[in-house]
N, C-alpha and C positions, 0 to 999 in steps of 0.2 A: 556781383563780386565775383562770380568767374572771371569776369573782363577787368577788376582789378588785380585778380591774382594774374591772367597771362599778362597786361601792361609791366607787374613787379617784375613776374620773370622775364621779360624783352629787356628790360631796364635793366636789370642785374648781367643777363648774357651781354648786352652790350657793353658796359662797363666791367667785367673780365676780358671779351677780347679787346677793347682800345685801353684799357688800363688808364679810361680819363672818366672823372666823374659824370655821369647823367644827371642834366641839370630841373627836368623834368619831373612836378610832384606828381603824386595822384590822392586826387581831393576825393571825399566823400560827397558822390553826389545829394545824400539827403540835408549837407550842411551847406551845401555851395546856395547862393543866388545866383537864377539865372536870367538872362536877360533877353526881350523880345530885341531881335535885331531889325535896325532900321528898314524901312521898306524896299531900299536899293538894294539891302544886300539879301534879300529871299530872292528866293530861285534865280543863286549869281550864276550857276553854270548856265542854266537854259540863255538866260540873259546873253554871256558871254558866245555861246555858241551861235548866237543868233550876228552879234556881231561880227565873229570870227569868218562867220559864212558870206555876211555881206564883205569883207573887206576881201576875200578871195574874190567874191565874183566882181568885185571890180577892179583886182587885180588881171586877172584873165579876161576880162572884157578889155581894158586898156593894151595889155600887152600880146594877145592871143588873136582877138576877135577885131581886129581895125574897121573892117567892113560889116561890122556885123548892124541892122537895121538899128537904132535910137540905142546905140551904145552909150553915143553922150548922157543922153538924157535917162538910162537906166545908171549912167556911173552916179550924176549928178545927186538923182534921189536916194542911191542907197548910201553914198556919202555924208548925205544930211539927214538920213534915218540914225545913222551908226551916231553922229556929232550928237545929235538929239538927245537919242537913248544914251549921251554921258551926262550929259546936263547935271540933271537931278546929282550923280556921285561928283558935282566938282560946287554942288549951288546946295549946302545944307540948308540953305533956308526956308529950303522948298520940303523940308523931311515933315511938318507941323502939318501942310495941306495934303500930303501925300497920305501920310498914314489917316489922315481923316477918311479918306476915302478908300482907303483900304479896310477899315474896320464893318 
């Protein structure tokens, strides 16, 4: 209830400041159905942080460490890891398989 009151106050403040109605609605959580997210949406921030770190490492290896040992191999491995981590998000047919593994 406290969150609902706070949200309503913020919306009212924004509407006064901007003079434009806010289209966001505040729903009663007890009357709303919540659906479990698909497996690839879970831990989304952690997964994307890993992808971002891998992409940054590839960039650094390719641009700042041209003589680093195993530079090409490490870049290729990280590139492959990023691509493989994205595949399930673009191929929804894997949903049922990964949901079964997740339970």
